[in-house]
C-alpha positions, 0 to 999 in steps of 0.5 A: 698898155697892151689893151691900149695897143689892141684898141689901136690895132682895132681902129687900124682894122677900120682902114683897110676895108675902107681903103680897099672899097675906095680904092677900086672903081669901074674906071681905075685903081686909086692907088692912094686909097690902096696905099692907105689900106696897106698902111692900115694893115701894117699899123694894125698888125704891128699893134696886134703884135705888141698887144699879144705880148701880154693878152692871150692870142685868142682874146687879142684876135677876137677882140682885134677882129670884133673892133674891126668889125663893129667899125667897118659896120658903122663906117659902112652905115655912115659913109656908104648908106648901107642898110641900117636894119634892126637885125644888123644892129642886133647882131653887131651889139652881140659882137660888142657884148663878146668884146666887153665880155672878153676884156672883163674876163681876161687876167 
């Protein structure tokens, strides 16, 4: 249950940078996207709170931010056509290795 909550928290982490990116334009604020960002933050924090009841804080935080970073990277590639360089993929794969390693090493 705790690891499921942590994965869900990490997925919610994808929502807030997306909402912030889409919530601002040169002309105005897009309140719907900013609200989506805020809801994602609340959902993410709530699920992290649940996960940390069982998973050690340092492990939970590292996995949570790692899932968020990898997801934001993929969204950036797919939605915003951000650069898909070999170096970027290599370093994101290191984050994935860290997430998997922390899961395998946790009690």
